[in-house]
N, C-alpha and C positions, 0 to 999 in steps of 0.2 A: 927186345924193346917193344913197348906195346906203341902199334901204330895208329891208334884210334885218335881223330882229330875232332876237336870241338869246333862247331861252326860258328861265324860271326854273331850269330843269334842262337845261344843254347836255350833249350826248353826249360831248363831247372839250373839255378846256382844254388850253391851252398856257401855260406860265407861264415868262417870259423877265425874269431881272434884267438892267437896262440900265445900263451905265456908259461914257459918252463913246462913244456909237454913232450920233452923228448921221448919220453918211455910211451907215450900214448899214440903218437903221430901214426906209425906202421899200423896198428890194430884200427885206428880211426879211418885210415884211408880204406882198407880192405872191406870194412863193414860198411862205410859210405857206398863204394863202388858196388856192392852186392844189392844194397837197398835201392839205390838211384836206377840201378838198370830194370827193376822191376816197373819204373815209370817211363824211362827213355834211356837210350844210350847217349843221347845229345845234353850233356850235362857238363858243367864246370865245377871244381872245388877250389875255393879261393881261401887261401890260409894266411893270415896277417899275423907276422912274427913281431911281437911288442918288446923285444930287444930284453929277453928275459936272462939271458947270460949263459945259456947251456947250448946243447947241440941241435936245438929244434931248427934252426934255418938251414943247416947241412942236410938234414931228413928231408926237408920240404925242396930243397934244389933236387935231391936224389929221386923222390917222387914225381917231381915236374919233369925230369929227365926221361923216367920210364913212361909216363902217362901225361900226353899233351893238354889233358882234360884238367890236370892240376895246376894251378898258378898261385904264386906267392909274390907277397912284398913284404919286406922288412922295414920298420921304421928307422928313423936315425937315432931315436932315442925311446925311452918308455913314455908313452902319451897315455896309455890307459886302455882298458877293454872296449869302451863305447867309441872312442876314437877309431879304434880297430874295426868295429862294425861299420862306421862311416866311411871308412876306407874301401871297405870291402863292396858295400852298397854303391859307392862311387863308381867301382869298376865293373861290376856284375852285369851281365848282358841277358840273363835268363828271362822268360816269360813269367815265372815264379822264383822267388828267392826264399831259401830257408836260412835262418839265423840259428846257431847253437853254439853250445860251448865245447872246447877241446877235450874235455876230461871223461866223456864217454858217460857221464850222468845223464846228460841228453842221449837217448839211445837212437843212432842211425836207423834201425828199425822201424821207429814211429814215423819217419818221413812219408811213407807212401800214405798211411791213415790221414796224415796232415793235409797232404795233397787231393786225397780223394774228397775229404771235407772241404776243403776249398772249392773244388770243382762244381759243388752244390750252389754256388753262388756267391761265395764269400771273399772279400779281399784280403782278410787277415784270419787265421786260424792259430790260436794259441795253444800250446800244449801246457796242461795243469797238472802238476804232479800230485798223483792220487796220495802219496804218503811222503814225508820228509824223512829222511834218514839222519835224525839228529837225536840227542840226548834229550830227556824232558825239560830240564832247566833251559837249556839251548832253544827250545820249542816256544818255551814260556815267554823267553826275552825276545826271540824273532816275532812272536804274535804281538807283544806291546810295542815293539820297535814300529812294526808296520800300523799299527792304529794310530800311533802318533804323527809317523810320517804322511798317512794319508789325511789325516786332519790338517796338518800344516801344510801340505803341497796341493791339496785339493785335487789329488789323482787317486782313483780306486786300483790300487796295486796291491793285489794278494799276495800272500806269503807263498803260497803254492805255486805261483806264476814264476815268470824268469825270462830270458831272452829267446828261449825255444820258439818259434813259430814260423810259419809261411806266410808269404806276404806277396802280392801281385806286383806285376811291373808298374801298374798306377801309383801302387803306395811307395815304391823304390823312387819313382820321379818325383813325386811330392817331398819325400824324404830329402833328396838332395836340394830341394830349395831351400832349406832352413838350416843355416851355417852359423848358428849361435856357438859361440864357446863352450858354454854348459851343456854337455852332452849326456842326454838319458834316454837312451834308445825307447824304451817301452812307453815313456811319457810322450815323447815326440809322436810315435805311432798312433797311440791313443787319442792324441789331440786331433789328429786329421778326422776322424769319425766315420770312417770307411766301414761297411758291413762286417762284423766280427763274429766269429763263433770259437768254439774251444773242444777240445777232446781231453779225456784223461790220460794220463800215461804214469808209468811207473818210474821213478827215480831209481837208477842204478847206483851201485857203489862206484867210488872212483876207481878207474883202472889201475893208476899209479899215482904216487906222490899224496901230497897234503894240499888243501885249500891255500890260495894265496891271498885270499880275502880276509884281511886281518880287520878287526873292530873298527881300527883306524881308517882305513880304506873305505869300509862301508858306511862310516860317519861322514867322511868325506864327500861321497857319491850322494848320500842322503841330503847332507846340506846344500850341495850345489843343485841338486834336483829342487829343492823347497825354495831356494831363491830363483831359478830359472821359471819355475811354473807357477808361483804364486806370491801376491803381496800380503799374505793373511799375517804372516810375522810383523809387518808394518801395522796392520789393520789392529793386532792383538796390543802391540805397543801403543797405540792411541788410547784403546779401551783401558788399559792398564794406567796411563795416565791420568785419564778423567776419573776413574776409580780412586787412585790416592789422592788427586786433588779433593773429592767429594769426601773421602775418609777424614783427611787432614782438617777439612773445614767442619765437619761434625764433631771431631775431637776437640779442636779449638774451641767451638761454640759451647760445648758441653762444661768445660773448665772454667771459661769466661762466666758463663750463667751461673754455675756453682759459686764462683767467687762473689758475684754480685748477690746472690740470695743469701749465702751462707757466711759470707765475709772470711771465707777460707782462702789462704795463699795459693796462688798457682805453682803447681809442682814445679821443682828446680831444674837444675841443669842436665841430670840425668836423662830424664825423659826427653828434654831438647837435643841432647847430643845424639841419643840412639835414634830419634825421628830424622836427623839431619843426614846420619850415615846410611839409614835405609832409603831413604828418597834419593840420597845421591848416588847410591848404588843402582837404584832403577833408573835414574837419569843417563848414568853411563852405560847401562845395559842398553837402553834405546838407542842411544848415540852409535853404541855399537853394532846394532842391526841396521841402523841407516848406513853406517860406514861399509858393513859388508855388500850392501845393495849398490851404493856407489862405487865400489872396488870393482865389481863385476860389470858395472857400466863402462868403467874406465878399460876393464880389459877387452870388452867388446868393440870399443871406439878404436882400438889398434888395429882391427881387421888384420890380425895374424892369420895364417894357413892354420887349419885345424890339426894338421899332422904333416910331417916330411917323411918321404920315402928315402931310405937309405940304398936298398936294393930291391930288384924286382925280377921275376922270371915269369915268362908267359905272357907279358903286357907290353904294350905300346903306350907309355904313360903321357904320350903327348893326348891321348883321348881324354885324359881326366880334366 
């Protein structure tokens, strides 16, 4: 058994949300250990298991029993990746914190490079993927998706970006102060405005398994981020309403003038019904947008905890 013990204030913490990763965790640990020891032996690895239904938690318990620098928590149910990141940052004690995914597409060997760049005077250093391992059609749809997302959310979020980055203790402390229900890690960190840099990294192939981020999950995450960080959909709805009113007024004035000048009859019920249905659809859509914002405000007013821990190893959760 490894007798290494992490001090109450490790130099570097690694926060990793885990979901259906039973085939990745052993390899992830060994590569992390080797890379982190290039920086310091005084580190901690925090694994947050998000109730994926596989054997991940048992592996985390075994790793923690072998190396006290490995710590783990398991949620009471599936809360989502960004809530896992939140839990890890709530509990980490390092002077620096690295956030990364568990599938080894974020390569542990890049952590020393992130650390060296951060020591140049940056509180945040992002890992930007030099190339994306996607088929051309998916790359095109991803590019289009992020263009629309950035426009609506008022966030500069690049498709080659991700969660993989290193942040200073100052960023972690301020991140903990933001307790809104709608969690989007990259957006929250970017909003702080601390000195930021980036390095280019190669995205590796998934070590095992397939991505669990379906289009539906991506859409839910993006819509939550848009609502959480921007009121632009509401402002666009107002503009659309004024545009529709102006168009309808001009349309009506044209037919009225045509009838007065030429004595032609006003077009019948077909155009009227089509116009009513069209305007009715616009009104319902606008009310739906307003309803989404009201619903999210209602969720915030409940003041429920962001996550609930079911099991833990290596932590005194009274500190949270």
